[in-house]
N, C-alpha and C positions, 0 to 999 in steps of 0.2 A: 504494500500500500504506500502510495506517495504521501509524504508528510511535508508540510510547509512551515518554515520558521518565520512567523510574522515579525515585522519590525518592532524592536523594543525601544526605538529612539525617536520615532516620528513625533513631531510637534515640539519636543524639548531640545533636541540636538540638530535636527534639520527640518525644514518646512515639510508638512505632510502632503501638500499638493505637488503633483509631478511638475507642473508648469513653474511653480515657485522654486522648486529644487533645481530644475534645469537652469533657470535664469541665474540663480545664485552661483552655481558651479561655473557656468560660462563666464560670469563676471570675475570670479576669483582667478580663473585660468587666464583671462585676457590681461588682467593686471600683472600676473606672474610673468607672462611672456615679455612684457615691456620692461621688467625690472631685473630679471635674472638672465645672465649670459649662459645659454644652454649648449652643452656639449653634444657632439654627434654620436658618441659611443652609446650603445644600447645598455641601459641599466640592468643589473642583475637583481637589485633589491632596493627598497626604499625604507627609511624610517620616518614616520609622519605622525603628527599629533591627532588627538581624538576628542577634543572638547566640542562644545556647540559650534556650529559653522560660523556664527557671527564673530566668535573669538578666535578659533584656530583655523577656520576655512581658508583664509588668505595664505597662511603659512603652509598648510597641507598642499595647496595648489602649486606652490613653488616646487614641490617634489613631483607631483603628478603631471605637471606640464612636460617633464622630461619624457613621459611615455607617449606623447602625442605623435611623435614621428615613428613609433614602433608599435602601433596599435594592433598589427597582425603578427607580432613576434611571439606572443604569449597566448596559450590556451588554458593555462592553469595559474592560480594565484594561491600561494600559501600565506594565510593571514593569521598573524599571531599578536595577541595583546594580553595585558595583565587582567586578572579578575578583580572586580571592585566590590562584589556583593556576596559571593558564596565561596567558602574555603575550598580549595582544590589541591589535591596531592598530585603532583606531576602536571601533565597537560590533559585537558579535557576537550572533547569534541561534542557536537550536537548531532543527534541521530536523524535530523530532518534531511530530506532529499533536495529541498529547495530553500533558498533564503529569499524573502520578499522585501522589496523596497518600493517606494512610490514610482520608481522608474522601471519596475518589472521584476521578473524572477531571475535568480542566479542559481544555477545547478551546483550541487555539492558533489565533489569527487568521492563518491561513496567507496569506490574500489581502493583508493589511496587510504581512506580511513580504516577500511577493513584490514589492510596490511599493517597500519600503525597499531591497531588494537592488539596485535601480538607482542607489542613492546610493553614491558612491565609497567612503565610509568605513563602510558598513554591509554585513555579509556573514555567511554561515553559518560556524559553528565549533563543532561539537558538543563538542569537547574542552574548550572554555571552560565548558561547562555540566555536564560529567561529575561534578565534585565540588563545584560551586559552590552554597553555601548562601544567599548574599545574596538570591537571588530566591525560592527554594523555601520558606523559612520563612514567607513571607507568604501563600502560597496557602491554607493552612488557615484563617487569619483571614478572608481574602476569601471563602472558601467558607461561612463562618459568618455573615458580616454582609451578604452580597449574595445576590441571586437568581442565576439563571444568567448566566454571563459568559464571554467569550473573553479570553485573555491574549496580550499581545505581550511576550515575554520578551527583554530586551536586557541583556547584560553589557557594561559600559563599561570600556574599557581605556585605551590611550594616545590620548586624544581631548581635545577642548577643550569648554568649556562652550557655545560657540557651535555646535559640531557637534551637541551634545545638543539645544540649543534648536531647531536646524533640523529634527531628527527630530520633536520635540514639536509644532512648528508644523504639521507634516504630519498628525499623528494626533489632536491635541486637538480635541474637539468636545463637544457637550452630553451625549452618551451615553458619553463616555470619561473614566475616572478615571485619573489619573497617580499612581503610587506609586514614590517614590524610597527605596531601601534604604541606610541608612548608620548605623554606630555613630559615636561621637565620640572623645574622647581615649582613648589606649590605655596601660595599665600605669603610670599615674602614682599617686602617693600620694593618698589620698582628698581632702584639703583642696585640694591643688594641682589635682587633676582638676576639682573643683567650679569653681574660678576660671577654668580654661581653658574649660570647657564653657559657662559663662555668657557669656564673651566670644564664643564661637562661636555660641551661640544668638542673641545680639544682632546679630551680623553677618548671620545668616540672616534674622531677622525684619525687618531694615532693608535687606535686599538688597545688602549690601556684599560682592559676589562676590570682590573682590580680596583680602579678608582670609581666605578659606577656603584651607586647606592639608591635605595628606594626613595629616599627623600629628595633626590636630585633627578630621578627619572623613574616614573612608576613602572615603566616597561624595561627596567634595567636587566632583568634576566633574559628575555628574548633578544634584547640588544646584544647582550654578551654572547649569546649563542650564535647570532649572525656574525659578530666580529670574529669569533673563533673560526667559523667557516671561511670568512673573508681572508683571514691570515693564512689558512691552509691553501686556498686557491689563488692567492696573489691578487685579490680584489682590493680596490682602493675606495675609501669613504670620503665623500666631499660634503661639507655643510653648505647648503645653498640658501638657507634662510634661518634666522635666529631672532625671534621677537617674543613678546609676551602679550597678555591680555591688555596691558596698559598701552600698547602700541596699536591695538586693533579696535577694541570696542569697550574697554572697561576702565574703571578708575585705577590709580597708580599706588594706592596705599597697600593693597594686598593683591598680587598678580599671580598668574599661572604662566609658566614659561613654555614656549613651543619652539621646536626646531624641525627642519626638513633636511634629511641627509640622503644622498644618492650614492649607491654602491655600483661600481663598474669594474670591468676586467682590466681597464687601463690603470697603470700606476702613475700616470702623468697628470692627474687632476690635482688641483691645489685646494687645500682647505680654506674656507672663508668664514671668519668668525666676527668680522667687523661690518656692521650694517651701513647703509648709505649715510645715515646721520652721523655715525662715528667717523666715517671717512671724511665727510665735509668738515667736521669739527677739527680733525687733525690737520687738514690742509689750512684751515683758518688759523690754527695755532702756529704753523710754520710761517704764514704771512705776518702774524702779529709779532713773532720773535724777530723777524728781520726789520719790520717797521720800527719797533721800539729800539732795536739795535742802531738803526740810522739816527733816531732821535736822541738817544742817550749815550751812544758810544760804548755800550756794554750789554751783556746778556741779561735780560729780565726773565726770571724763571716763573712760569705759571704755577698757581696753587692747585695741586692735584685734587684736593677735596671738593673743588668747585665743578669737577667734571664727573661724568658717569663712571661707575666703578670699573667697567671694562677698560677704560682709558687710564685708570689708576694702577693697573697691574704692571708688574716689573717686566719690561720687554726691551729688546734691542731693535734699533731702527736705523734707516738711512734716509736722508733727504737729498734729492737731486734737483738742481735748478738749471733751467735752460732759458735762453732768449732766442726767439725765432728758430727754435728747434736745435740750437747749438748749445753744447754743454757750457754752463757758467759756474758750476760748482757742485761737488758731491762729497758729503761727509757723513759718517755714521759710526755706530758702535757694533761690535760683534758679540759682546757679552752683556747680557741684561743686568743692569745694576741700579736702575731708577725707574720711577713710574713712566709709562709710555708718553704721557703729555710732556713731561720734562725732557725726555729723550728726544722727541721730535723737535721741541723748541731749541734744544742745544744743538742738534744736528743741523737745523735750518740756519741758525746763527753762524755755526762753523762753516757751512757750505758757502754762505754769503761773504764772510769776512776773514776766514782762516784757511781756506783751501790754498795750499802753496802753489798750485798751478795758475792761480789768477790773483789779480790785485783785489783789494777790498771793494765790495759792491758800492756803487755811488747812488745817490738819491735819484739821479736821472734814469737809472736802470730799473728802479723798483717796479714801476707799473708794467714793464715788459716781461717780468719774470713768469715762467711757467714752472709749476711745482709737481713733484712726484715723490710719494712716500712709499717706503718698503718696510714692512714689519717682519722680522726674522723669526723663524723657528729656532729652537736650540740646536746649535751645530753638533753633529755626531761624528765620531771617528770614521774615516773612510780608508781603511787599510788596503794598499795595493802593493804588489811586489815589483812592478816594473812600469815604465812609461806606457808600454803596449797595453797592459791591463787597465791602467788609468784611462787611456783613450777609448778603450772598449766599453768600460763600465759607466763612465760619466754620462748623464742624461741631458743632451742638449735641450735648452728651453726650460728645464726643470730645476737642475741643481745649481745652487751657488756654491763656490769652492773657496776654501781657505788653505793656503800653503804655509807651512812652518818649517824653517831650517835654521837651527840655532836661535839667534836673536832676531832673525828676519821673518817677516810675516806679511802676507798680502791676501787680498780677496777680490773676487769678481762676483757681482750680484747675478741672479738668474736673468735679469732684464738685459744684461750685456750680451746674451746670446743673440739678441736682435741685430746687433752690429757686428758680432763676431760669431757667425753661425758654424764656422769650421772648428771642429773639436781640437785639432792640433794648434791652430792659431789661438783659440781660447786659452788652452793650457799654457802655451808659451807666453802669452800676455800676462797671465796670472803670475808666472814666475818672475817676469820682469818687474811687476809691481812690488814684489818682495826684494828687488835688487839683485836678482839672479839671472843668468843667461837663459834665453828661451829654451835651449836644449839641455839645460842642466839636469843631472840626476845623481842622487846618492842614496845609500841605504838608510840614511838618517832623515831623509825628506819625509814629512808627514802631511797628510791631507785631512780636512774635515769638510763635510758638506751640510747644506741647510736648504730650506725652502723659504720663500717669502710670499707675503700677501701684498700685492702692489695696486696702487691706484694713483691717479693724477688729475689735473684739471681737465674737465671734459669727459671723464670716465663715468 
């Protein structure tokens, strides 16, 4: 007998009428397309939020819009989310054959569930799905961006990330999309929530499973399982949106955090944890530092407490200045030692007045300046045995490199690949920046690599 799982969330989390729901989703997707730079690589998985559409819908759309170019690539979706109402040991599925939303019916992959039922920690529990919204809010998005598909609905309770990874290993194939449902911080004050959510996003994009906790991501267990699978298969995680209810539709005294993450087979995607407002603020800080430097003849340091917590975190950065497209100064730090707003201000001032390749900036040049900010990830050792191995393993367009030889040290940012696309020329120039010959090699030569999040005027 065919059984239908009626929607548990109509009216409270998304509009009950099909026309209203279609209009809302179409609007969220349209805005997402205009604000997020979308990759062409087909996603393998998404991590998306599950609150009421008016709150988390815009953020979820930033992830779902990645699927629009691949609507025919998937015929099955494994949908995992945390349980909010009924205690669950392990993972629980619903015994219905169909899930119903205002947009129609979604068939359940009952054969896949029958196979999973032979796993000790996976079993049927309809009660866990009776009022559970963490899965069902995603179905209308999936019905909008995909062609026909079957769903494998799994509520994750008292389970481990490894158990989730075990299930995903069984189900993940080229025609299967994995969707993990999770909100982030809950009911913190706006600025505090921003700082917490940035730290969580960084843990997710870098696969640091042990840093995930239930008070920072309610779906931390299924996220951990997906990250374990991603590590095994060489998938990369990219944060494409990070906001909270104070940014979308709610007050800012107690907010809920939301993030959208896209998982792809490419390891060349860059994590993005600074939103448009953060980026504009840091560009303004760079301008302010140079303007006050011209007026006072010295660096005036901004007060970090006046800025969002995400910009108060200790980070290393570079600021690049150009006039009419030509370099006018570039200075920065490789080791994080001060709040990001202070670092950007100091780098901007140094680029304008202390870059040894140029004279101090004049007031006449100020209005013509073009600004570019790079925020660095923590450099990690990049051991290589030979020049040939270095040239083979370094990733053009992705890696920033640091070279160290005795007391000599030099770096080239990932953005330099735009002007030095040849690997050998890039490495040779890097050595020359450290005061070494381009062809120099020794057993004591050390390299570190890092990534950056970059933006500039007009981005």
